[in-house]
N, C-alpha and C positions, 0 to 999 in steps of 0.2 A: 621363227622360233614362239613368237610370242602364239600365232595361231594354236601351235601345239599347246599351247597352256592354255587355251581357250576350249582346246578339244577335251582338256585332262578335267579342267575343274567344272564344265557343264557337265559332262558325262558324271560325275562324283551328283554335282547339285540334283541333276536328275532324277537319279534314281533315289536319294533322300526325298525327295518330291513324289516320288511313284509311291512310297511305302506308307507316307501321310495321308495322300489321295485315298489310297486303298482303305486305309482305317475308317473313312468316312467321311460323307460331306459337313456334318454336324463339327467332327474334330476341324476339318480345315477352316469353320467359322470361328472355329477358338483363337485362331491364330491372325483373323482379320481385324479384330481393333488395336491390336498391338501393332500392327503394320502399319495402320491407316495411323497411329497417334504417332510416331516415330518419320512417316513422310510427311504430316503436316509441319512437324518441328524442323526438320531438313528443307521442306520449301521456305520457310518463317527464317531459315538461317540463310537461304540466298538473296532476299529482298534486306535482311539486317547486315548482311558483308555488302553489296552495292553501297547503301549506305554509310557505313563504316568504310569504304576505302574514299568516299567521296569526301568523307568531312577528315580524316586522317590519312592521305596519300603515302606517307611512309611505312604504314604497315604492308605496303604490297610487297611482292616478289623482289627480289632481289639478285634472285640467283642468275646464274649465267655462265652457259658454256663453251661459248664462243673464245673467251682468256684472248689470247694478244692476234685472235685470227688474222683479223683485218688490221695489224697495225705492224706488220714486218716489211713493206717498201717503203723505197727511197723516193721514190715519184707515182704520185697517182693523178688520175686524170678527174676533173671536175667537171659535172655538167649540169644546167638546170632544168629541170622538169614540168611542164607545164602544170600546174595543180587545177586547172578548169577547163578539163579536156573539152567540153559542152556536149550535144549530144551527138554525134558525129563519131567520137570515141567512145562513150560512155555508155550510150544507151543499148546494148548488145549486153549477152551475158560476157561474164571473166570469168567465168570459173578456169581454175591453172588444170592442166595435164600432167602425166607420168612424170615423175620428176622435177616437178616447177615447183618452187616455193612461192611464187605468184605466178599470174595471167602473163606469159609470153616468156618467163623470164628460170633458165634454169637455174638449178640448185647446184650447191656442191654438199655431196649427200655425208661429209665427212661434218661439216660443223655448221647445217644449216635444214631447217624442220622441210619437208618435199611431201608432197602427194605422192602416194605409194598406189592409188586407183585414179583413171579419169574422171574428173568430178563432173556432173551434168545436174539438171534441176531436178530430172525425174528419178536420178540416185540419191540425193540428199532426201525428196519427199520419199521414198519408200523407205529408207531408211527411218525415217522421224514417225511416218505412218503408224505403224503400229501401237503408237506410244496413245492413239486416241482412239482407239478399237474397245478399249474397257466399259465405254458408255452401253455396250448391248451385253454386257454379263449378267444383267438383272434377266432381260429377256431367255438368253441362253440356258439359267436356273431357274425358268420359271416351272418347272415340274416342283421345284422344292421349297414355293414360296408358299404363303400361307394364303393371302388373298392377291394373285397375279392381276388381276382387271384394277386393281388397287394402287398395287406397287409398282408395277411396270412404268405407267405413263406419267408418275410423278419422279420416280427415281433416274430414270432415262433422260429428262427434261434439265431434272438439278444436275448429274452429272454433267450432263452437257455445257451447261451453264459456267458449275464450276472448274471445267477441266480447261475450256475456251479462255477462261477471264485468266488462269495461271498461264497456260501454253502462252497468251500473248503476252502478257505481262513479262514473265519470264524472258522471252525474243526478247524487249526493250529493256529491260535490265541489263541482259550479257550484252546485246550491242553499244551500249553507254556506258558501261563499267569497264568490260577487257578489250584490250587491244586487238582489232583484226587478226592480225598474223597470230597472237595466242589462242585465239580461236580456232584457226584452223590445224592446229598443234594435233593429232590424232591420240598420239599416246602420250602426248604429255611428255617428249623429250625434253623440252627448253624446262620442263620443271620436276628433269630425274625421276622421268617416269609418275610423274604424280598427276591426278583428275584437275584440270583447269578449272570447273566449276567449283570443287572443293575446294580450292585455295582461296575462292571468293567467299565460302562460308563464314558465319562467325557464331560462335565464339572460336570452334576449331572444325577444325575440317573433317574428323573425325564425326560431326553430326551427321553431315551431307554423306560419308560414305557408308555408314551405316543404313541412315534413311533410303540410300538409293539400293542398297543390298536387298533390304526387304521390300522395298517395291518392287523390283524387279523378281525376287522370290515369290511373293503373292501374287503379282500377275501368273506366272508361271504355275502356279497352285490353282489359280482361276481357269487359267487355259485347259488344265488336265483335268478340273470337275465338269466342265461346260462340254468340251467337244466331247466326252463318251457319251452323253446325256442328248447331243444332238444326234448324236450315232444312232445310239439305241433310238429315239423316238424313229426317224427315218425309218430304222429295220423294223420296227413292231409297223409302221406305216404301210408293208411291205410295199413300197415305192419302189425299190431297187431289189429284185428278189436275192441276190446271191450275197446282200448283206445279213439275213433273217439270222444266220448264229449270232450276231452282235444284239439282237433284240432281249437276250436273256438279262438275267438280273441274278443278284445272290439275294439271301436271304435280307440283310440290310436295304435293299434295294438300289443296289450301286451296279453300275454298268462295266463290271471286272473285264469283261472280253473286250470292250469299247477301250479302257483305260488302256489296256497293254496294247493295242494297235494305236493307240493316240502316241503312248510313250516311245514307241519304235519309233514313226514319224519324225516324231521329237530329233529324237537322238540321231536320226540321218543329216537333220539339220543341223547338229551340233558337229559333228563330225566332217563336214564342208569347212567350217573353222574361220570363214571369215564373212560376216552379215551381210556383208558389201554384196556377195556373190550372191545370196540368196533372199534377200531386202526384196528384189524385186517382183518375183515369184510367190513370195506370201502374200507381197499386198496384194495380185493377182487375184488369191481365191479371196480374201477381204471384201475386193470391190464386186467381184461377183456375187457375193450372197449379198452383199447390200443392195446392189441391181437389182436382183430376184425379189429380194422383199418390197421393193418398189412398185416392180414389174406386176407382182401378185398383187398390191392392194391396188393397183391402178385397172387388174384387170375385172378385181371383184368389183368394183365400183363403177366400172363400165356396164359390166354384165348385169351388176343390179340383183347378186343373188341374196336372196331371203336372208341366209344365216350370214352374210356377213352386215354385221351390226354393231362397229364402234363404240365405244363406252366413252372416246375419248372427245371432248366435246368441241372440241377446236380443229378435229380433224375433217380434212376440204378436199375436193380431187375436183377438177374443173369437169365438168360433164359435157361431153359433145359429141350430136348424132353423128354415126359417119352414113354420109352418103354412097349411092348405088354405083360401082363401077361399072365394066362393059359387061354386059348380059351375059356373054359367054364366059367371060371370068368369073363372074359369080355361080352360074349354071354349076361349071367347072369345081368350084370352092367347095359348094354344096353338097356334091356329089362325094368327093372327095371327104369331107366331115361327116357323111351319112353312113359310111361305109367304115368310118372308124369309132362310128358310136356304138357301143355296147346293147345289144337287148336286156341284159340283166337289171336289175334294180341301182338307180344312181345311190352314192355314196351320201347317207343325211348331209351333208355339208353341200351335197349340189343339188339335193331333190328342192324344184320349185313346184308350184302348181301350174300343170299344162291343161288349160280349160278345153273342157268339152259342153257348148251349151246346147242343151236341144230344146227345139220349139216346135211346138203344132195348132197355129192358129189358122182360123180363113183368113184373107190376106182380100185385101179390097183397096182401091185406089182413094176414095172418099175419107176412109177410117182410119185414122192410127193407132196400134193397139199400144197402150201404155205400159202396160207389163212387160211386151215385147222390150219395148226400149228401154224401159228402167232397168230391167235384166243385164243387157248388154253396158249399162251407163254403172251399175255395179260393178260389172265384170272391170270394166276402164280402168274403176278405185282402186283396182288388185294389181294394176300396173307395175307396181314397185317389184311384182315379183318375177319379173322381166321373163315370162312364160308363153310360151305358143297358146293360142285361143283359137279354136277352130267351133264355128257357130254352124249347125246345119238343121234348116227346117224343112217339117216333114209335110209333103202337099198331097190330096187324095187326087188322083189323077192314074191315068194310063202309060207309062214310058214308052210304049211305042207307038205312043200318038203324038203330033206333029205340034198340036195347039198347046196340049199340055206340057209340051218340054219348051216352047218358046213363055210358055208363062212360068215356068219353074226360072226361064233365066233371068227374066224380069225381075223375079222374087229375088233372086241372087243379085243382080245389079243394084234394085233397091237395098239391098239387106249390106254389102260392100259402100253404099255410101253413107247410110247409116254409123258404118261402123267409123269411116273417115271420118265423119262432124264428131262423130263421141273421141278421136284418137283411141279405138280400140284397136290394134296390131295384130291381127289374124286374115283367116280364113273363111269364108263366108262357101257353104253347100248348099244346096237342094236336094230333097229326094222326095222321090214319087211311089205311091203304094195304093192298090188296090184296098178296098174299104175291109176286109178280112185280113189282111197281110200285116197290118202294124206291127205287131208284137214281133212276128219273124224281121222285118225290116229294123225295127229298132236293134234286136239281138246281134244281126248282122252286121249292125253298121256299128257298133262299140266293139265289137271283135278283131273288126278289120281298118279300121280307120287308121292313120297314122303308117309312117315308115319307118321299118326298121327300129334304133331306140327310139324315135322322135315320134312319139303319140301319146294322147294325152292321159291324164291319170286321173284329172278330177274333173265330177262328171256336176255340173251347176244347173240345178232345175229351179223354176220359180212353183209356188202352191197351188193347187189346183182349186179352181170353183165348181163345185160338185152340184148338180142339178138332180133330183133324184126322177127325172122323165127321163135323165139321158143314161141311168145306171146300167140299161143290159144295150145300150150302143156300143161297138167294139172299137171303135176310134172316135170317143169322147174325152173332153180334156181328162175327166179323172181316172179313166182306163188307161190312156198313153201314158199318165203322171208313174202310174202304178208300173207298168211296164217297162218303162224308165228306169224307173228307182230298183226295181229285181234285178235288170239286165244289168246295171251299176256294179250292184251289193257283187252280183256272183263273178262278174269278171276284177275281180280285185281292184277297182278305182272307188279314191275317195267322194266322197258324197260331202256336196252343199248344196240348201235347200231353202231358199228366201221365201219366208213366208210375209205376209203384207209388202209384195214389190211396188203395189199403187203407191206406198208411201214412201217407197226409200228416196233421198233426194237427187238431185238431178248438180246442181252445182249452186245451192247455198248452202253455204257454211255454217254447220250445225257446234254448238255449245252441250255438253252434257256427259253424259258417261257411255262407255263401251262394257256392257257386265258379260264377264265369263263365267257360265256357270260350271264348277268344278264338280261333276256327277259322275262323269267316265273317267279315267285315265286314259286318253288317246294318244301320247306321245305327243302332245302340245298343239296339234294342229287350229285348234280354235285359239292358241295365242298367234300361231306364226299368224292366221288371216288376220286377226283382229291388230297386228303389227303393221301388215302389208296395208290395211285401211288406211291403218294413221299416218302413212306417207302421203295422201291424199289429201289433196287442199280441204274437201267434204268433210273430212272427218279429222283434220288435224287437231282441231283442239279442243275435242274429246279426250277426255282423262280414261285410261282403262280400269277395270275393277276388276278382282277373279273374286268369286262369292264361291268358297265352297260349303257342300252340304255336308256336313256331318252326322254321325248317329251320337247317339243321346250320352254312350258310355266312351266316347272320344274324348281324348285331350284336345280341345280346343287353344289352347295355347301353344300347346308343342304343334299341332299340324301347322296352325299359322304361324310361327317360325319357320317349318320346313318348306312352306310355299313360298316365304318372305326370300329363303337363300337360293330356291331354286329360280324364281323371277331374276334374283340378282345376276344368277349365273348365265341369264339366258340374254344377257342386257337389255331388258325390256322395263321397261319402268310401269308399273302398277299398285294399285293399293288392292289390300288383302282383307277382306271378309271371311269371317267361319259362322257359320248359321247352322243349327242344329234341329232334327228333326227325327221322330221315332222311327224305328227297322220297318216299320208296316206302312209310312208314308215314304219311306225311301224304295221299297220294295215293290211298290204297287203295279211294277210291269207286270208281273206273273199274271195278272187278273186277266189282261188281253191276249194274251194267249192261252189262256186255257181252254177256254171255250174252243176253240179252233181245233185241238189237242185232243178234247173227249168226245168231239166230232170225229175227230179219225180213227180214233179209236176202235170206236162203235161198228164204224162205217168195217174196218177191218175185221171185227169178232163175229161180224154180219157175213164177212163174205168166206170167212173160214167155215161158218157152220153151215152155209149151204154145200161148201163143198163136203163135207162130212155126212148131211143129209143124202149127196148122191154117189157116195162109194156103194160098191156093191156089199151085201149086209148091214149096210149103216143104217143104225134104228136108233134118232137120236133122243126118243122119247124113253128107250129102253139103257140106253149109254151112262155108264154113272159119271158126272163132269167132276173134273176134279174142283174145289170151292166154291162147291155149288151148297154145300150144307152151310144154314144159320152162322155156327161157330167163325166157320170159313168168311163168309160174308161180314161179317163183325170184326175179323181179325184185317181181311183186305182192306175197309172203308176205315178202319183205326193206321193201315200203313198209308192209306192217302192220306190223311188227316196228317201223318206226322212229315210225310214228302212236302206237302201243299208249305206246312210250317219253316221246312229244312233251310230254303232260300232265304226267309228273313233273318236266321241267325247266322248262317254263312256268307250271305252275299257280302262279297271284298269290292262291290264296283265302285262303291261313295267312300269318298275319305283315302283314298289309296297314298301309303306314303309316298312322298316323292324320293325319289333316289335318282343318283347320277348313273348308277346302270340303264340302260334303257333297253336291255334287249330283249329281257322277257314281256315287254308292253303287248306285243300282239298274240304272244300265249295269252297272256292274262285276257286280254279282251276276249277270245276266244270263249275261255272259260266263263267269262261271267256273260257271255248272252246264252247261255242254256237256262232258259227259264226256270225249267223245272227238271229235276232228274226222270230218269228215262221210265215211265210207270211200269210195271210188271203183266206180262200177260195175261188177259184175264177173258174168261169163257162169254159166249151172248147166252145171258143167262137173265133171270128174273131182274140181276142187280140195273141192268139197262133203265128198267121206271124208275127207278133209284137216280140212275147218271143223266136220264131224261130231265128229271124234276132240277138237277143241278142246273143242266143246261139250258133251262128255262130262264134259272136264275143269273144267267149271266149274259144275259144278249145287251143289243147296246142300249139299252136304255137304263138298264142297272150299271153298265160300263160308266154312264154319265154322272152317274152318281158315285162314283169310287170315292173313297174320304180320302185316299193318300192322294189319286193325281189333283183331285180341287186342294187340297192343304198345300204341296207344292205348288201349284198356279198360286194360292193365298200368297205365302212366302216372298213367291217372283212379285206379284205387283206390290207386296209392303214395299220391295226393295228397288224396286226396276220400273215402276211404276211410269217415271219418266225420264226412263234412258232412253237414248237416242237407238241403242240396238243391242238386242239383246240375244247372245250364243250361247249352243246346247249342244250337249253330246249328243249324236244320233244314235239311237240303240239301233242293233241288228236288225235290218229288214228281215219278215218272214221269206222262210223259203220257197215258200205257195202262196199261190195268191188267191186262194181264199180267205187267208190270215191277214190281209193288207188291210182289211176295213176295221176291223178291232184295231190293230196297230194305227193308222189313222187318226181312228177317234182318239186314240190316247195321245197322239201328240196334240191332237186340235185341246183337249183339256187342258194339259201341260200349259199350253199357248195360248191361251182363252184370253183375250181382253188386251192383248197387247202387242203394240204398234207394229213394230219390226222385229222381225224372230230369225236367227239365223241357225238353224238346224247341220250340224257339221259332225260327219264320220270319215275317221281314217283308216288307213289300213295297218300302220305300224313299219312302212317304207319311209314316209313322210316325218319320223323324229326328229321333233327339233333339235339343235346341240346347243352345247354348254359355249363352244368354240366355234372361233370363225375359221 
């Protein structure tokens, strides 16, 4: 009968709570302060009642249902029971079984309080455990918090400490102030159906009755609010495909479908009638949830995911290196894992730099190449990314020659030893090429390296030294560098170019600043690499500075606030600076590409003109050419002028507003790398004489004197001359090798007189995330 009453009242209350939650989370939060105040008063009433019963024992309950049930016999047998049975009798559990009023003692159901179920430790734990699960309510409601990163750690710890104190102290109070036999009275039969703790409360039992009702009612509301949101988040991430319909929300951002299914599941539990029967099942799901939270945190820490950056200061996790098992088992596991990895781009949360280091230098047993060793050492300093590292050395030789193959194997062994000494975990390879095959070898290597989804995604290069006498040598250091750079850009790899690699530190701990110049929004790859470097002992004591270069008309204060918010959400500690330059200084990259475009345009016009002259009946002298009149020439010149000015006004590459939505980064980056609008097709006319003059005016000596590039370099030297490392966003490399000279020269002008420079270019797939 009692179970039927629970089913009836529970269903009514569940319907009321469903209607309240359906109104919105804001309406639910209005009831939270009222419920909290009543709960606090009811807890204080328990403490006060225990003190009152101690000071005034006569105020305790004196009700009895036994009457004369035990005083109706003329003969009784009395016995003495040992009050100190010792460990042998009292060490184990003494939980009463069904129809017992005490351990091992059968009860008279008519007059004694007895057990209606068999009691065990786990059953009591299961009944009590849901009372302590409210500490994660803030985490479940993280989507509705204004600042989850700040509120969740403080709120969860405060809730844990508060509830732990209350639960432990109340257990002591109840055990000390209430008779053990009365505590076992499940339905309060000895109190005429009353609540045991309510009778303890002072000044009135109604204080605790109201507080208990509001406490359970509020807890149910919180469950109905948080559970649908968890379901909606799981469905939105498409972790379980058939849950996709529950990802929809209402206009008020309420997961109504999730609320319906949650209410239905709760009603099934209510219809079971007895908490004793479902407590263990409910606790099982709670424990699974907590177990997976801990497993996920442990896996992120062991794997060293770059986006795992817990802001909580006191987060610690033991770091252990897992040794190799049996080689056969390792190979089988590796093969199985590779087959499970998809070749599509990973989720941004799982992206990490998988480095491909390409090196091509003459090898000698007597000489040690400092640039090669420093490049490996720099890669080892980014090992916090826990990514794959592959080092490939290009050697001139014949792959069919046995001596060349032996020499390549010796170089590989030396590279593996160097990597082991530098604690750079990865693989070393050597590649032999003929003198005229270096370009094709680089392209073939980048296209084919890796296995399935396990392949490098970041190309790490060192800045070349250029000798004018070697400009025409196919496999010179400079020419090889350009081949690698263009091949990596075309293959969709992130590019990292270290300039001044000989000055990069080995094991010396540096103090100072790591300056990131926010010129192009690249998804945060510069910030991610800076964060990884600061995990190394070499750069750990350096502070990160983000220097945003803005245009004169931009609001510096607003831009700084947006960057501060963005960096805070990334859980990266950095100082924000905003410096202004004119739009001409910011858009100087159009100059170093204009020369090559003009040259190509003239070549195309020349080819088209030759074709026209070779056609039957084609007479270029008598044919009227469009736009060949002086008026047309003036118009075309003005159009060219207006088009050249257009990027200066419409350039959105600098000072992009920070937004949480990173989906458009790649498209914006592609748009910003179109240095000039497409030039209109012009005939091969006397205008070429004017173009040749302009072409000569844009030669390499003129580019060196570009005011904008020099002004930007002066700004960088003014603020970062003493910095330990300066990071730039690398502009998109040109598509043709003929344009590389001007591209490289432009980068040299910007980074002139800087000790250590890192050029970084992302692809959009490695967008750094604001959630771990």
